[in-house]
C-alpha positions in Angstrom: 98.8 88.6 106.7 101.2 91.3 106.8 102.5 93.1 109.7 104.6 96.5 110.3 106.7 96.4 113.3 107.9 99.3 115.0 111.0 100.1 117.5 110.0 103.4 119.6 113.2 104.9 120.9 113.2 107.0 124.2 112.5 110.3 124.4 112.9 113.1 126.9 110.2 111.6 129.1 110.4 109.1 131.9 109.5 105.5 130.6 106.1 105.9 133.1 105.3 109.3 130.9 106.6 107.7 127.4 104.1 104.8 127.9 101.4 106.6 129.2 101.7 109.2 126.0 101.8 106.1 123.8 98.9 104.0 125.5 96.6 107.0 125.8 97.8 109.5 123.2 99.3 107.8 120.4 96.9 104.4 120.3 93.6 106.0 119.6 95.6 107.9 116.4 96.8 104.2 115.2 94.0 102.6 115.9 92.1 104.8 113.4 94.4 103.5 110.2 92.5 101.8 107.5 92.5 98.0 107.2 94.3 97.9 110.2 93.2 94.2 111.8 95.1 94.2 115.0 97.7 96.5 117.2 100.0 95.2 119.7 102.0 97.5 122.1 104.9 95.9 123.8 106.3 98.1 126.6 109.6 98.3 127.7 111.0 97.6 131.0 114.0 98.3 132.9 116.9 96.1 131.8 118.5 93.4 133.8 120.7 96.1 136.3 117.6 98.3 136.9 118.3 100.7 133.9 116.5 102.5 131.6 116.0 101.0 128.4 116.9 102.3 125.1 113.8 101.6 123.6 110.4 102.4 124.8 108.9 99.3 123.2 107.5 97.9 120.1 104.7 97.7 118.5 103.1 95.6 115.6 100.1 96.5 113.4 98.8 93.8 111.5 96.8 93.7 108.3 95.2 91.5 105.7 97.6 91.7 103.1 101.0 93.5 101.6 98.4 95.7 99.8 96.3 96.9 102.7 99.6 97.5 104.8 100.8 99.6 101.9 97.6 101.4 101.8 97.5 102.0 105.5 101.2 103.4 105.3 100.3 105.7 102.4 97.2 107.2 104.4 96.7 110.5 106.0 95.7 108.5 109.2 99.6 107.4 109.3 100.9 110.5 108.4 99.3 112.0 111.5 100.5 109.3 113.3 104.1 110.0 112.1 104.0 113.5 113.3 102.4 112.8 116.6 105.3 110.6 117.2 108.1 113.0 115.9 106.4 115.9 117.9 107.0 113.8 121.1 110.5 113.8 120.3 110.6 110.0 119.9 112.4 108.3 117.2 111.2 105.0 115.4 112.4 102.4 113.1 110.2 99.9 111.0 110.1 96.7 109.7 107.7 95.0 107.0 107.4 91.6 108.1 105.7 89.0 105.0 106.2 85.8 107.3 106.4 84.9 110.7 108.1 81.5 112.1 107.0 79.8 115.2 109.8 78.1 116.5 108.3 74.8 118.6 109.6 74.3 121.9 
């Protein structure tokens, strides 16, 4: 299993508008990526003082293995998603995850 985690920073939209854009406009593009097994969006909320967050949220794209993730990253579908995000005025940071450790409570 391989995951790509993305932090989506705020743009000039309100938080609610940016979340709507992400869920309704952007997610359908992301879902077209070849080899994508799972797509999770974590929507940020106001901070502990009621202020807008610095990020709109995070997402996780999950693939069967590293090669599948790399193929998706190099695909026309990923390029279209990157261009769509750039056009929204939001910036991202990506990290590639090879292993996840669940810590027992």
